[in-house]
PAPA-371747 format. One line per field, with one value per residue: chain; x, y, z of N, C-alpha, C, O, CB in turn. Coordinates in nm, 4 decimals, padded with zeros to 6 digits. Glycine has a CB too. Example, Ala and Ser with C-alpha at 12.3 -4.5 7.8 and 13.67 -1.06 7.14 Angstrom:
BEGIN
chaine: c(A / A) $
nxx: c(01.3190 / 01.2850) $
nyy: c(-00.5690 / -00.2250) $
nzz: c(00.7800 / 00.7080) $
caxx: c(01.2300 / 01.3670) $
cayy: c(-00.4500 / -00.1060) $
cazz: c(00.7800 / 00.7140) $
cxx: c(01.3200 / 01.2900) $
cyy: c(-00.3300 / 00.0030) $
czz: c(00.7800 / 00.7870) $
oxx: c(01.4236 / 01.3409) $
oyy: c(-00.3319 / 00.1138) $
ozz: c(00.8465 / 00.8039) $
cbxx: c(01.1308 / 01.4084) $
cbyy: c(-00.4473 / -00.0598) $
cbzz: c(00.9046 / 00.5725) $
This chain:
BEGIN
chaine: c(A / A / A / A / A / A / A / A / A / A / A / A / A / A / A / A / A / A / A / A / A / A / A / A / A / A / A / A / A / A / A / A / A / A / A / A / A / A / A / A / A / A / A / A / A / A / A / A / A / A / A / A / A / A / A / A / A / A / A / A / A / A / A / A / A / A / A / A / A / A / A / A / A / A / A / A / A / A / A / A / A / A / A / A / A / A / A / A / A / A / A / A / A / A / A / A / A / A / A / A / A / A / A) $
nxx: c(00.4129 / 00.6046 / 00.6626 / 00.9012 / 01.2289 / 01.2181 / 01.1444 / 01.3436 / 01.1915 / 01.0011 / 01.1682 / 01.2512 / 01.0102 / 00.9582 / 00.9306 / 01.1699 / 01.1355 / 00.9941 / 01.1808 / 01.3876 / 01.2517 / 01.2153 / 01.4805 / 01.5646 / 01.3826 / 01.4735 / 01.7288 / 01.6663 / 01.5318 / 01.7434 / 01.9122 / 01.7456 / 01.7389 / 02.0080 / 02.0352 / 01.8588 / 01.9876 / 02.2350 / 02.1524 / 01.9286 / 01.5810 / 01.3379 / 01.2270 / 01.0631 / 01.2072 / 01.0994 / 01.0048 / 01.0172 / 00.7231 / 00.6668 / 00.5477 / 00.2555 / 00.2643 / 00.5325 / 00.5933 / 00.4383 / 00.5750 / 00.8208 / 00.7664 / 00.8046 / 01.0699 / 01.2210 / 01.3922 / 01.2245 / 00.9949 / 01.0933 / 01.1428 / 00.8787 / 00.7711 / 00.9236 / 00.8252 / 00.5610 / 00.6052 / 00.7181 / 00.5011 / 00.3249 / 00.4640 / 00.4489 / 00.1818 / 00.0050 / -00.2159 / -00.3923 / -00.2539 / -00.0466 / -00.1876 / -00.2943 / -00.0637 / 00.0373 / -00.1851 / -00.1796 / 00.0673 / 00.0160 / -00.2031 / -00.0913 / 00.0847 / -00.0993 / -00.2202 / -00.0068 / 00.0448 / -00.1946 / -00.1593 / 00.0698 / -00.0045) $
nyy: c(-01.0901 / -01.3560 / -01.5922 / -01.7214 / -01.6831 / -01.4011 / -01.3740 / -01.2543 / -01.0684 / -01.0000 / -00.8775 / -00.6557 / -00.5164 / -00.4363 / -00.1813 / 00.0529 / 00.0479 / -00.1920 / -00.3744 / -00.3315 / -00.4160 / -00.6842 / -00.7803 / -00.7320 / -00.8978 / -01.1466 / -01.1496 / -01.1485 / -01.3914 / -01.5677 / -01.5005 / -01.5889 / -01.8629 / -01.9240 / -01.8641 / -02.0460 / -02.2804 / -02.2455 / -02.1785 / -02.3248 / -02.4241 / -02.1811 / -02.2206 / -02.2641 / -02.4130 / -02.7034 / -02.6957 / -02.7974 / -02.7831 / -02.5747 / -02.6755 / -02.5629 / -02.5697 / -02.5549 / -02.2940 / -02.1622 / -02.2423 / -02.1183 / -01.8577 / -01.8257 / -01.8009 / -01.5761 / -01.3017 / -01.1219 / -01.2725 / -01.4603 / -01.3013 / -01.2220 / -01.4743 / -01.5343 / -01.3326 / -01.4181 / -01.6575 / -01.5705 / -01.4249 / -01.6389 / -01.7776 / -01.6013 / -01.6146 / -01.4660 / -01.5343 / -01.4357 / -01.2335 / -01.3949 / -01.5766 / -01.3877 / -01.2866 / -01.5208 / -01.5793 / -01.3590 / -01.3985 / -01.6480 / -01.5832 / -01.3815 / -01.5428 / -01.6994 / -01.5074 / -01.4307 / -01.6657 / -01.6834 / -01.4657 / -01.5439 / -01.7801) $
nzz: c(-03.8809 / -03.7769 / -03.5043 / -03.5202 / -03.6711 / -03.8820 / -04.2353 / -04.5167 / -04.6594 / -04.4717 / -04.2803 / -04.4322 / -04.4521 / -04.1931 / -03.9531 / -03.8038 / -03.5236 / -03.4865 / -03.5774 / -03.3905 / -03.1608 / -03.2249 / -03.2372 / -02.9709 / -02.8326 / -02.9302 / -02.8222 / -02.5523 / -02.5339 / -02.5858 / -02.3710 / -02.1608 / -02.2200 / -02.1810 / -01.9055 / -01.7974 / -01.8567 / -01.7113 / -01.4426 / -01.3808 / -01.3335 / -01.2342 / -00.9470 / -00.6353 / -00.3498 / -00.1865 / 00.1451 / 00.4904 / 00.6769 / 00.9584 / 01.2619 / 01.4351 / 01.7241 / 01.7725 / 01.6886 / 01.8783 / 02.1142 / 02.0747 / 02.1360 / 02.3996 / 02.4684 / 02.5104 / 02.6811 / 02.8128 / 02.8537 / 03.0235 / 03.2480 / 03.3059 / 03.3644 / 03.5924 / 03.7581 / 03.7798 / 03.9154 / 04.1583 / 04.2523 / 04.2950 / 04.4935 / 04.7062 / 04.7514 / 04.6034 / 04.4102 / 04.2166 / 04.0769 / 03.9734 / 03.8067 / 03.6294 / 03.5023 / 03.3801 / 03.2123 / 03.0402 / 02.9096 / 02.7813 / 02.6252 / 02.4582 / 02.3150 / 02.1699 / 02.0143 / 01.8564 / 01.7153 / 01.5648 / 01.3991 / 01.2562 / 01.1173) $
caxx: c(00.5456 / 00.5968 / 00.7398 / 01.0407 / 01.3088 / 01.1422 / 01.2054 / 01.4078 / 01.0836 / 00.9405 / 01.2635 / 01.2498 / 00.8859 / 00.9577 / 00.9754 / 01.2852 / 01.0851 / 00.9600 / 01.3125 / 01.4560 / 01.1810 / 01.2471 / 01.6210 / 01.5607 / 01.3126 / 01.5584 / 01.8343 / 01.6050 / 01.5066 / 01.8733 / 01.9538 / 01.6672 / 01.7902 / 02.1424 / 02.0157 / 01.7934 / 02.0965 / 02.3342 / 02.0951 / 01.8192 / 01.4420 / 01.3016 / 01.1226 / 01.0853 / 01.2336 / 01.0017 / 01.0578 / 00.9313 / 00.6307 / 00.6816 / 00.4237 / 00.2096 / 00.3059 / 00.6724 / 00.5858 / 00.3914 / 00.6795 / 00.9286 / 00.7245 / 00.8404 / 01.2130 / 01.2882 / 01.4261 / 01.1032 / 00.9039 / 01.1560 / 01.1202 / 00.7386 / 00.7570 / 00.9762 / 00.7284 / 00.4469 / 00.6510 / 00.7311 / 00.3660 / 00.2730 / 00.5323 / 00.3958 / 00.0373 / -00.0780 / -00.2527 / -00.4590 / -00.1449 / 00.0240 / -00.2710 / -00.3045 / 00.0619 / 00.0399 / -00.2896 / -00.1384 / 00.1722 / -00.0411 / -00.2845 / -00.0040 / 00.1299 / -00.2053 / -00.2386 / 00.1079 / 00.0219 / -00.3018 / -00.1044 / 00.1672 / -00.0707) $
cayy: c(-01.1239 / -01.4850 / -01.6097 / -01.7660 / -01.5776 / -01.3528 / -01.3865 / -01.1314 / -00.9824 / -00.9471 / -00.7857 / -00.5322 / -00.4450 / -00.3946 / -00.0452 / 00.0450 / 00.0104 / -00.3336 / -00.4452 / -00.3201 / -00.4991 / -00.8217 / -00.8070 / -00.7333 / -01.0187 / -01.2585 / -01.1451 / -01.1854 / -01.5341 / -01.6307 / -01.4829 / -01.6767 / -02.0022 / -01.9348 / -01.8654 / -02.1744 / -02.3872 / -02.2285 / -02.1672 / -02.4213 / -02.3689 / -02.0820 / -02.2896 / -02.2603 / -02.5423 / -02.7556 / -02.6898 / -02.8546 / -02.6865 / -02.5638 / -02.7051 / -02.4454 / -02.5789 / -02.5047 / -02.1538 / -02.1211 / -02.2620 / -02.0179 / -01.7309 / -01.8240 / -01.8205 / -01.4495 / -01.2503 / -01.0588 / -01.3831 / -01.5181 / -01.2059 / -01.2352 / -01.6055 / -01.5194 / -01.2554 / -01.5003 / -01.7549 / -01.4959 / -01.4001 / -01.7629 / -01.8090 / -01.5127 / -01.6424 / -01.3692 / -01.6211 / -01.3603 / -01.1783 / -01.5111 / -01.6245 / -01.2816 / -01.2824 / -01.6405 / -01.5641 / -01.2624 / -01.4641 / -01.7475 / -01.5076 / -01.3200 / -01.6471 / -01.7393 / -01.3978 / -01.4368 / -01.7831 / -01.6457 / -01.3734 / -01.6185 / -01.8777) $
cazz: c(-03.8268 / -03.7116 / -03.3783 / -03.5519 / -03.7387 / -03.9938 / -04.3676 / -04.5578 / -04.6997 / -04.3470 / -04.2246 / -04.5125 / -04.4267 / -04.0528 / -03.9139 / -03.7152 / -03.3924 / -03.4874 / -03.5884 / -03.2634 / -03.0662 / -03.2601 / -03.1954 / -02.8238 / -02.7939 / -02.9615 / -02.7247 / -02.4220 / -02.5400 / -02.5780 / -02.2330 / -02.0819 / -02.2392 / -02.1119 / -01.7594 / -01.7641 / -01.8588 / -01.6054 / -01.3109 / -01.3603 / -01.3355 / -01.1316 / -00.8682 / -00.4925 / -00.2911 / -00.0848 / 00.2818 / 00.5942 / 00.7462 / 01.1010 / 01.3384 / 01.5171 / 01.8605 / 01.7823 / 01.6846 / 02.0077 / 02.2122 / 02.0561 / 02.1944 / 02.5438 / 02.4855 / 02.5241 / 02.8129 / 02.8754 / 02.8944 / 03.1453 / 03.3591 / 03.3419 / 03.4251 / 03.7251 / 03.8387 / 03.8172 / 04.0150 / 04.2852 / 04.2975 / 04.3454 / 04.6209 / 04.8137 / 04.7660 / 04.5255 / 04.2985 / 04.1116 / 03.9883 / 03.9073 / 03.6980 / 03.5317 / 03.4205 / 03.2935 / 03.1130 / 02.9440 / 02.8295 / 02.6970 / 02.5282 / 02.3570 / 02.2294 / 02.0814 / 01.9156 / 01.7599 / 01.6223 / 01.4753 / 01.2992 / 01.1722 / 01.0330) $
cxx: c(00.5270 / 00.6822 / 00.8845 / 01.1134 / 01.2335 / 01.2184 / 01.2654 / 01.3018 / 01.0183 / 01.0347 / 01.2627 / 01.1254 / 00.8745 / 00.9983 / 01.1009 / 01.2451 / 01.0575 / 01.0865 / 01.3841 / 01.3877 / 01.2083 / 01.3855 / 01.6255 / 01.4926 / 01.4007 / 01.6749 / 01.7828 / 01.5806 / 01.6372 / 01.9265 / 01.8785 / 01.7073 / 01.9200 / 02.1253 / 01.9497 / 01.8973 / 02.1917 / 02.2760 / 01.9853 / 01.6838 / 01.4206 / 01.1917 / 01.1596 / 01.1147 / 01.1257 / 01.0677 / 00.9612 / 00.8446 / 00.6594 / 00.5509 / 00.3833 / 00.2533 / 00.4527 / 00.6802 / 00.5417 / 00.4965 / 00.7928 / 00.8924 / 00.7720 / 00.9873 / 01.2897 / 01.3138 / 01.3036 / 01.0093 / 00.9637 / 01.1337 / 00.9707 / 00.7097 / 00.8074 / 00.8863 / 00.6107 / 00.4815 / 00.6628 / 00.5940 / 00.3034 / 00.3342 / 00.4778 / 00.2432 / -00.0489 / -00.1163 / -00.3198 / -00.3553 / -00.0737 / -00.0593 / -00.2880 / -00.1796 / 00.0676 / -00.0662 / -00.2449 / -00.0263 / 00.1077 / -00.1271 / -00.2047 / 00.0513 / 00.0290 / -00.2289 / -00.1240 / 00.0938 / -00.0904 / -00.2485 / -00.0105 / 00.1009 / -00.1640) $
cyy: c(-01.2582 / -01.4878 / -01.6484 / -01.6534 / -01.5361 / -01.3689 / -01.2551 / -01.0253 / -00.9203 / -00.8476 / -00.6496 / -00.4463 / -00.3924 / -00.2509 / -00.0579 / -00.0020 / -00.1381 / -00.4213 / -00.4461 / -00.4087 / -00.6476 / -00.8665 / -00.8195 / -00.8622 / -01.1450 / -01.2700 / -01.1914 / -01.3370 / -01.6160 / -01.6248 / -01.5770 / -01.8236 / -02.0222 / -01.9455 / -01.9962 / -02.2843 / -02.3713 / -02.2315 / -02.2685 / -02.3497 / -02.2762 / -02.1373 / -02.2720 / -02.4035 / -02.5828 / -02.7568 / -02.7571 / -02.7482 / -02.6880 / -02.5850 / -02.5888 / -02.4571 / -02.5324 / -02.3559 / -02.0984 / -02.1320 / -02.1580 / -01.8825 / -01.7152 / -01.8410 / -01.6856 / -01.4053 / -01.1927 / -01.1642 / -01.4463 / -01.4290 / -01.2184 / -01.3703 / -01.6007 / -01.4411 / -01.3358 / -01.6071 / -01.6909 / -01.4665 / -01.5229 / -01.8010 / -01.7300 / -01.5240 / -01.5490 / -01.4412 / -01.5439 / -01.2928 / -01.2876 / -01.5514 / -01.5157 / -01.2768 / -01.4010 / -01.6304 / -01.4661 / -01.3218 / -01.5652 / -01.6808 / -01.4387 / -01.4216 / -01.6930 / -01.6317 / -01.4075 / -01.5510 / -01.7473 / -01.5563 / -01.4524 / -01.7196 / -01.8082) $
czz: c(-03.7502 / -03.5881 / -03.4059 / -03.6204 / -03.8621 / -04.1298 / -04.4079 / -04.5949 / -04.5721 / -04.2782 / -04.2987 / -04.4825 / -04.2837 / -04.0414 / -03.8225 / -03.5760 / -03.3800 / -03.4956 / -03.4610 / -03.1591 / -03.0958 / -03.2170 / -03.0411 / -02.7747 / -02.8207 / -02.8607 / -02.5851 / -02.4208 / -02.5252 / -02.4323 / -02.1401 / -02.0949 / -02.1718 / -01.9589 / -01.7129 / -01.7624 / -01.7418 / -01.4626 / -01.2807 / -01.3589 / -01.2171 / -01.0485 / -00.7231 / -00.4447 / -00.1912 / 00.0553 / 00.3774 / 00.6626 / 00.8993 / 01.1685 / 01.4273 / 01.6677 / 01.8775 / 01.7760 / 01.8208 / 02.1134 / 02.2004 / 02.1191 / 02.3413 / 02.5694 / 02.5005 / 02.6693 / 02.8853 / 02.9274 / 03.0245 / 03.2682 / 03.4014 / 03.4086 / 03.5694 / 03.8121 / 03.8776 / 03.9211 / 04.1519 / 04.3420 / 04.3580 / 04.4802 / 04.7373 / 04.8288 / 04.6947 / 04.3985 / 04.1862 / 04.0172 / 03.9116 / 03.7881 / 03.5870 / 03.4387 / 03.3269 / 03.1829 / 02.9994 / 02.8532 / 02.7309 / 02.5866 / 02.4195 / 02.2652 / 02.1293 / 01.9742 / 01.8127 / 01.6688 / 01.5240 / 01.3623 / 01.2030 / 01.0793 / 00.9443) $
oxx: c(00.4380 / 00.7646 / 00.9763 / 01.0640 / 01.1890 / 01.3413 / 01.2422 / 01.3196 / 00.9858 / 00.9898 / 01.2723 / 01.1308 / 00.7871 / 01.0885 / 01.1318 / 01.3149 / 01.0908 / 01.0971 / 01.4385 / 01.4558 / 01.2227 / 01.4039 / 01.6872 / 01.5430 / 01.4002 / 01.7144 / 01.8510 / 01.6052 / 01.6389 / 01.9767 / 01.9380 / 01.7099 / 01.9429 / 02.1922 / 01.9798 / 01.8947 / 02.2272 / 02.3417 / 01.9543 / 01.6759 / 01.4811 / 01.0746 / 01.2782 / 01.0556 / 01.0698 / 01.1747 / 00.8421 / 00.8905 / 00.6740 / 00.4522 / 00.4685 / 00.2767 / 00.4909 / 00.7605 / 00.5988 / 00.5093 / 00.8518 / 00.9807 / 00.7772 / 01.0282 / 01.4127 / 01.2634 / 01.2847 / 00.9500 / 00.8919 / 01.1089 / 00.9414 / 00.6294 / 00.7435 / 00.8690 / 00.5625 / 00.3982 / 00.6219 / 00.5707 / 00.2360 / 00.2650 / 00.4620 / 00.1828 / -00.1695 / -00.0598 / -00.3061 / -00.3693 / -00.0442 / -00.0065 / -00.2949 / -00.1903 / 00.0987 / -00.0390 / -00.2701 / -00.0263 / 00.1411 / -00.1217 / -00.2447 / 00.0656 / 00.0642 / -00.2543 / -00.1477 / 00.1277 / -00.0786 / -00.2875 / -00.0127 / 00.1509 / -00.2315) $
oyy: c(-01.2674 / -01.3990 / -01.6158 / -01.5407 / -01.6207 / -01.3759 / -01.1536 / -00.9071 / -00.8016 / -00.7464 / -00.5438 / -00.3233 / -00.3101 / -00.2039 / -00.1659 / -00.0842 / -00.2020 / -00.5256 / -00.5493 / -00.4704 / -00.7276 / -00.9774 / -00.9127 / -00.9274 / -01.2385 / -01.3792 / -01.2642 / -01.4034 / -01.7203 / -01.7230 / -01.6382 / -01.8983 / -02.1265 / -02.0251 / -02.0489 / -02.3717 / -02.4703 / -02.2811 / -02.2934 / -02.2288 / -02.2943 / -02.1074 / -02.2657 / -02.5004 / -02.4987 / -02.8145 / -02.7718 / -02.6400 / -02.7949 / -02.5190 / -02.5238 / -02.3533 / -02.4787 / -02.2941 / -02.0020 / -02.0419 / -02.1158 / -01.8030 / -01.6050 / -01.8884 / -01.6857 / -01.4645 / -01.2142 / -01.1477 / -01.4793 / -01.4782 / -01.2246 / -01.3764 / -01.6555 / -01.4750 / -01.3277 / -01.6430 / -01.7504 / -01.4802 / -01.5143 / -01.8502 / -01.7798 / -01.4525 / -01.5481 / -01.4159 / -01.5823 / -01.2960 / -01.2704 / -01.5598 / -01.5475 / -01.2648 / -01.3862 / -01.6699 / -01.4895 / -01.2969 / -01.5670 / -01.7199 / -01.4372 / -01.3940 / -01.7231 / -01.6632 / -01.3928 / -01.5384 / -01.7809 / -01.5700 / -01.4289 / -01.7407 / -01.8720) $
ozz: c(-03.6657 / -03.5666 / -03.3306 / -03.6265 / -03.9396 / -04.1331 / -04.3421 / -04.5656 / -04.5697 / -04.2243 / -04.2366 / -04.4861 / -04.2567 / -04.1107 / -03.7721 / -03.5166 / -03.2802 / -03.4310 / -03.4217 / -03.0772 / -03.0033 / -03.1667 / -02.9896 / -02.6833 / -02.7405 / -02.8198 / -02.5130 / -02.3201 / -02.4598 / -02.3777 / -02.0514 / -01.9971 / -02.1105 / -01.8930 / -01.6058 / -01.6756 / -01.6779 / -01.3711 / -01.1642 / -01.3808 / -01.1114 / -01.0723 / -00.6908 / -00.4924 / -00.1208 / 00.0747 / 00.3501 / 00.6992 / 00.9586 / 01.1359 / 01.4880 / 01.7296 / 01.9814 / 01.8459 / 01.8718 / 02.1963 / 02.3000 / 02.1511 / 02.3958 / 02.6754 / 02.5026 / 02.7648 / 03.0050 / 03.0340 / 03.1189 / 03.3782 / 03.5208 / 03.5017 / 03.6592 / 03.9292 / 03.9906 / 04.0043 / 04.2516 / 04.4621 / 04.4606 / 04.5694 / 04.8487 / 04.9087 / 04.7193 / 04.2921 / 04.0700 / 03.8950 / 03.7934 / 03.6771 / 03.4683 / 03.3167 / 03.2087 / 03.0695 / 02.8812 / 02.7326 / 02.6125 / 02.4700 / 02.3031 / 02.1461 / 02.0152 / 01.8579 / 01.6928 / 01.5511 / 01.4062 / 01.2464 / 01.0821 / 00.9687 / 00.8636) $
cbxx: c(00.6037 / 00.6381 / 00.6741 / 01.0420 / 01.4544 / 01.1067 / 01.1035 / 01.5027 / 00.9790 / 00.9062 / 01.4018 / 01.2546 / 00.7698 / 01.0504 / 00.8576 / 01.3545 / 00.9607 / 00.8660 / 01.4013 / 01.4592 / 01.0299 / 01.2340 / 01.7193 / 01.4854 / 01.1778 / 01.6114 / 01.8920 / 01.4686 / 01.4369 / 01.9720 / 01.9329 / 01.5267 / 01.8062 / 02.2332 / 01.9294 / 01.6801 / 02.1796 / 02.4060 / 02.0422 / 01.8397 / 01.3354 / 01.2593 / 01.1096 / 00.9620 / 01.3685 / 00.9524 / 01.0832 / 01.0166 / 00.4759 / 00.7387 / 00.4423 / 00.0510 / 00.2880 / 00.7581 / 00.4929 / 00.2743 / 00.7356 / 00.9578 / 00.5719 / 00.7668 / 01.2679 / 01.2089 / 01.5342 / 01.0275 / 00.8887 / 01.3083 / 01.1566 / 00.6514 / 00.8336 / 01.1076 / 00.6818 / 00.3900 / 00.7856 / 00.8097 / 00.2820 / 00.2966 / 00.6805 / 00.4331 / -00.0018 / -00.0001 / -00.3444 / -00.5527 / -00.0404 / 00.0440 / -00.4093 / -00.3230 / 00.1891 / 00.0166 / -00.4199 / -00.0914 / 00.2762 / -00.1238 / -00.3649 / 00.1085 / 00.1722 / -00.3332 / -00.2398 / 00.2418 / -00.0170 / -00.4134 / -00.0261 / 00.2674 / -00.1424) $
cbyy: c(-01.0054 / -01.5948 / -01.7172 / -01.8944 / -01.6272 / -01.2069 / -01.4327 / -01.1582 / -01.0627 / -01.0635 / -00.8481 / -00.5669 / -00.5347 / -00.4818 / 00.0340 / 00.1803 / 00.0868 / -00.3644 / -00.3826 / -00.1735 / -00.4688 / -00.8392 / -00.6901 / -00.6071 / -01.0281 / -01.2447 / -01.0024 / -01.1064 / -01.5683 / -01.5617 / -01.3389 / -01.6598 / -02.0358 / -01.8086 / -01.7444 / -02.2087 / -02.3810 / -02.0990 / -02.0318 / -02.4996 / -02.4838 / -01.9478 / -02.4434 / -02.1990 / -02.5416 / -02.9036 / -02.5436 / -02.9264 / -02.7247 / -02.4317 / -02.8309 / -02.4335 / -02.7219 / -02.5623 / -02.1111 / -02.1999 / -02.4013 / -01.9984 / -01.7192 / -01.9319 / -01.8998 / -01.3466 / -01.1439 / -00.9685 / -01.4950 / -01.5383 / -01.0537 / -01.2180 / -01.7124 / -01.4571 / -01.1348 / -01.5660 / -01.8150 / -01.3638 / -01.3506 / -01.8714 / -01.7827 / -01.3653 / -01.6412 / -01.2312 / -01.7318 / -01.2539 / -01.0998 / -01.6365 / -01.6675 / -01.1474 / -01.2816 / -01.7692 / -01.5135 / -01.1344 / -01.5371 / -01.8457 / -01.4053 / -01.2443 / -01.7581 / -01.7660 / -01.2533 / -01.4474 / -01.9169 / -01.5742 / -01.2544 / -01.6915 / -01.9822) $
cbzz: c(-03.7299 / -03.8055 / -03.2892 / -03.6433 / -03.7760 / -03.9694 / -04.4720 / -04.6768 / -04.7853 / -04.2492 / -04.2289 / -04.6632 / -04.4562 / -03.9691 / -03.8382 / -03.7066 / -03.3621 / -03.6053 / -03.6924 / -03.2169 / -03.0708 / -03.4059 / -03.2456 / -02.7692 / -02.8712 / -03.1039 / -02.7177 / -02.3975 / -02.6722 / -02.6764 / -02.1897 / -02.1177 / -02.3860 / -02.1458 / -01.7159 / -01.8658 / -01.9925 / -01.6264 / -01.2934 / -01.2276 / -01.3325 / -01.1933 / -00.9059 / -00.4180 / -00.2242 / -00.1235 / 00.3254 / 00.6984 / 00.7180 / 01.1390 / 01.4248 / 01.5090 / 01.9097 / 01.6722 / 01.5752 / 02.0464 / 02.1978 / 01.9052 / 02.1871 / 02.6169 / 02.3658 / 02.4549 / 02.8006 / 02.7739 / 02.7751 / 03.1229 / 03.3145 / 03.2182 / 03.3434 / 03.7216 / 03.7652 / 03.6947 / 03.9739 / 04.2648 / 04.1849 / 04.2453 / 04.6089 / 04.7843 / 04.9054 / 04.4934 / 04.3463 / 04.1748 / 04.0716 / 04.0070 / 03.7539 / 03.6040 / 03.5117 / 03.3780 / 03.1816 / 03.0157 / 02.9238 / 02.7808 / 02.5997 / 02.4207 / 02.3082 / 02.1611 / 01.9874 / 01.8312 / 01.7041 / 01.5531 / 01.3702 / 01.2610 / 01.1130) $
């Protein structure tokens, strides 16, 4: 059986299953050609890559981070530098972990 349209003799020699498969393949090829014409090629669009520092900066835009930053600021105002540094270290460390997972 050839890839193009079979001859009459080839059609007569085909089993029902082979004939059904040939008709289905021809319909699928026509459908694919129609979709290629109407929708275009199946390709991903090129997008701008997000810089890692932007991903890192986005980690510090949530409400919980603002609360933690406020707590570290209050700790610093009252002179509890160890707590202040611990909170900041946890926030920065969590940001680094998230970047490592994203990249």
